[in-house]
C-alpha positions in Angstrom: -108.7 121.5 77.9 -110.7 120.6 81.0 -114.4 119.9 81.3 -114.8 123.1 83.3 -113.7 125.1 80.3 -116.9 123.8 78.5 -119.5 124.5 81.1 -122.3 126.6 79.8 -123.4 129.4 82.2 -126.8 130.9 82.6 -126.6 134.4 84.0 -129.4 136.6 85.3 -129.2 140.4 85.0 -131.1 143.2 86.7 -133.6 144.4 84.1 -133.2 148.1 83.3 -135.3 150.2 80.9 -133.5 152.8 78.8 -134.7 155.6 76.6 -132.2 156.0 73.7 -131.8 158.0 70.6 -130.7 157.1 67.0 -127.2 158.3 66.6 -126.2 156.7 63.3 -127.7 154.6 60.5 -125.6 152.3 58.4 -126.7 150.3 55.4 -125.1 146.8 55.7 -126.8 145.1 52.8 -129.9 145.8 50.7 -131.8 143.9 53.3 -130.1 144.8 56.6 -129.8 148.2 58.3 -127.8 148.9 61.4 -129.2 151.4 63.9 -126.7 152.8 66.4 -128.4 153.9 69.6 -126.8 156.4 71.9 -127.6 158.1 75.2 -126.6 158.4 78.8 -129.1 155.7 79.7 -126.6 153.2 78.3 -124.5 153.5 81.4 -124.2 150.1 82.9 -125.5 148.2 79.9 -124.2 144.6 79.9 -124.5 141.8 77.4 -122.6 138.7 78.2 -123.5 136.4 75.3 -123.6 136.7 71.5 -127.2 135.6 71.4 -128.6 137.8 74.1 -131.8 139.6 73.3 -133.1 143.0 74.4 -136.7 144.2 74.3 -137.1 147.1 71.9 -140.1 149.4 72.5 -141.6 151.2 69.5 -144.3 153.9 69.4 -147.8 152.5 69.1 -148.3 154.3 65.8 -145.8 155.9 63.4 -144.8 159.4 64.5 -146.5 159.0 67.9 -144.7 159.7 71.2 -143.1 156.7 72.8 -144.7 155.9 76.2 -142.2 153.7 78.0 -143.2 151.3 80.7 -141.7 151.2 84.1 -140.5 148.3 86.2 -143.0 147.4 88.9 -143.0 144.6 91.6 -144.7 142.3 89.2 -142.9 143.2 86.0 -143.5 145.9 83.4 -146.2 148.5 84.1 -147.5 150.6 81.2 -149.0 154.1 81.4 -152.8 154.0 81.5 -153.2 157.3 79.8 -151.1 156.5 76.7 -151.1 153.9 73.9 -149.1 150.8 74.8 -145.8 150.6 72.9 -145.1 147.7 70.6 -142.3 145.4 71.8 -140.0 143.1 69.8 -136.9 141.1 70.7 -133.5 141.9 69.0 -129.9 141.0 69.4 -127.4 143.5 70.8 -124.9 143.4 67.9 -122.3 145.6 69.5 -121.9 147.7 72.6 -119.2 150.3 73.1 -119.2 151.5 76.7 -116.6 154.2 76.1 -118.6 155.8 73.2 -122.0 154.7 74.8 -123.2 153.2 71.6 -125.4 150.2 71.0 -125.8 148.6 67.6 -129.0 146.8 66.6 -129.2 145.2 63.1 -132.7 145.1 61.4 -133.7 142.7 58.6 -135.7 144.9 56.3 -137.8 142.5 54.3 -139.7 141.0 57.2 -142.9 143.1 57.4 -144.0 144.4 60.8 -143.7 147.4 63.1 -140.0 146.9 63.9 -139.1 146.8 60.2 -141.3 149.7 59.4 -139.7 151.8 62.2 -136.2 150.8 61.1 -136.9 151.7 57.5 -138.2 155.1 58.4 -135.8 155.9 61.3 -133.9 159.2 61.3 -131.0 160.4 63.5 -132.5 161.7 66.7 -135.5 159.4 66.8 -136.3 157.8 70.2 -136.3 154.0 70.9 -136.8 152.2 74.2 -134.6 149.3 75.2 -135.1 146.8 78.0 -132.7 144.1 79.2 -131.0 141.8 78.6 -132.7 139.9 81.4 -130.2 137.1 81.2 -127.4 135.5 79.2 -126.7 132.0 78.0 -122.9 131.9 77.9 -121.4 129.3 75.6 -117.6 128.9 76.1 -115.3 129.7 73.2 -113.0 126.8 74.2 -114.8 124.1 72.2 -112.7 122.5 69.4 -115.4 123.5 66.9 -118.5 125.7 66.7 -121.4 125.2 64.2 -123.5 128.3 63.6 -126.7 127.8 61.6 -129.4 130.3 60.8 -131.3 132.6 58.5 -130.9 136.4 58.1 -132.4 137.1 61.5 -129.6 135.1 63.0 -126.8 137.0 61.2 -126.3 139.6 63.9 -125.7 136.9 66.5 -123.5 134.9 64.2 -121.4 137.9 63.3 -120.9 138.8 66.9 -119.9 135.2 67.8 -117.4 135.0 65.0 -115.7 138.2 66.2 -115.3 136.8 69.7 -114.0 133.3 68.8 -110.3 133.0 69.3 -107.6 132.2 66.8 -107.3 128.5 66.3 -111.0 127.8 66.8 -113.0 126.1 64.0 -116.3 127.6 62.9 -118.7 125.9 60.6 -121.3 128.4 59.5 -124.5 127.9 57.4 -126.6 131.0 56.6 -129.7 131.2 54.5 -130.5 134.6 52.9 -133.3 135.8 50.7 -130.9 136.5 47.8 -127.1 136.7 47.2 -127.1 140.5 47.6 -128.0 139.9 51.3 -124.8 138.2 52.1 -122.2 140.0 54.1 -118.5 139.7 55.1 -118.0 138.4 58.6 -114.9 139.4 60.5 -113.2 136.6 62.5 -109.8 135.4 63.7 -110.9 131.8 63.7 -110.7 129.1 61.1 -113.9 129.9 59.3 -115.8 127.8 56.8 -119.1 129.3 55.6 -121.8 128.0 53.4 -124.3 130.5 52.0 -127.8 129.3 51.0 -130.5 131.1 49.1 -134.1 130.7 50.3 -135.7 128.1 48.0 -138.8 126.2 47.4 -137.6 122.7 46.7 -139.7 119.9 45.3 -139.0 117.7 48.4 -140.5 120.3 50.7 -137.3 120.3 52.8 -136.0 123.8 53.8 -132.5 124.6 52.6 -131.2 124.9 56.2 -132.4 121.4 57.1 -130.9 120.0 53.9 -127.5 121.7 54.6 -127.5 120.5 58.2 -128.1 116.9 57.1 -125.1 117.2 54.8 -122.9 118.9 57.4 -119.8 116.9 58.4 -119.1 117.6 62.1 -115.3 117.6 63.0 -113.8 115.4 65.6 -113.4 116.7 69.1 -115.6 118.6 71.5 -118.1 120.9 69.7 -121.2 123.0 70.1 -124.0 123.7 67.7 -126.0 127.0 67.8 -129.0 127.5 65.5 -131.6 130.2 65.2 -134.2 131.5 62.7 -137.7 130.7 61.6 -139.4 128.1 63.8 -140.0 125.2 61.5 -136.5 124.8 59.8 -134.7 125.3 63.1 -136.9 122.8 64.9 -136.1 120.3 62.1 -132.4 121.0 62.3 -132.4 120.4 66.0 -134.4 117.2 65.7 -132.1 115.8 63.0 -128.9 116.5 65.0 -130.3 115.2 68.3 -132.5 112.3 67.3 -130.7 111.1 64.1 -127.1 112.1 64.7 -127.2 111.5 68.5 -125.8 115.0 69.4 -126.0 115.5 73.2 -128.8 118.0 74.0 -126.3 119.8 76.2 -124.2 120.6 73.1 -126.9 122.4 71.1 -128.8 125.6 71.5 -131.6 126.2 69.1 -134.1 129.1 69.1 -137.0 130.3 67.0 -136.4 134.0 66.4 -139.7 134.3 64.5 -142.6 132.2 63.1 -144.5 132.7 59.9 -147.8 132.2 61.7 -146.9 134.5 64.6 -143.9 136.7 63.8 -143.6 138.3 67.3 -142.3 135.1 69.0 -139.0 134.0 70.5 -138.8 130.4 71.6 -135.8 128.3 72.8 -136.2 124.7 71.9 -135.4 122.3 74.8 
């Protein structure tokens, strides 16, 4: 293995806005629903990394017509004669260019406009999609990969496990609301997974942070990826970098949501 094999790449993409339709709905678990989007607008869609995010545009009100923005010289431009759509970031779980299908997985017990839309969605409903604007490509050639997150990180974790090659080691820690929310991940790699249930411990430490502190990292060159609610993911990163001495270039940690401000997406540096 050479050092070049382990170089993380940051890619930029031309942002395109797409108007798509719901083609299929699949119940994955009692708390996660997959919406398969279809349409000719998917032509040329490209997602280079498992943790890419697209901007989803929802109608301003349930049942209202979706007024999509356009790309202007200074970014998005919204119609002045229509209610501004609601936008949220989501992971492209799977894209099939031949079938022109894009899968987006929605966690159903996080209240908000995106969840409400997903719970009420029907085949034929419209949804706007923008991006991805860029990709953070983490090589699959590391000796081991640690993936840590809550239910909002499960689409990215599932996608990553499917792309890791045979012989790779994957250490996975996932926290769910309950045991019924767990799912079977498909992977060719050597997978070791630890499932956690969201708890309220006496010590005030989140289950993800506790599990990260107990995690034994293998020898060799590795990479840690973590995502979920702001506070536990921040604590996980601080522990691994400040207490374990993990190189900052070997961890990517992101807040996919925050209890005080759910519509946030922050990458910790």
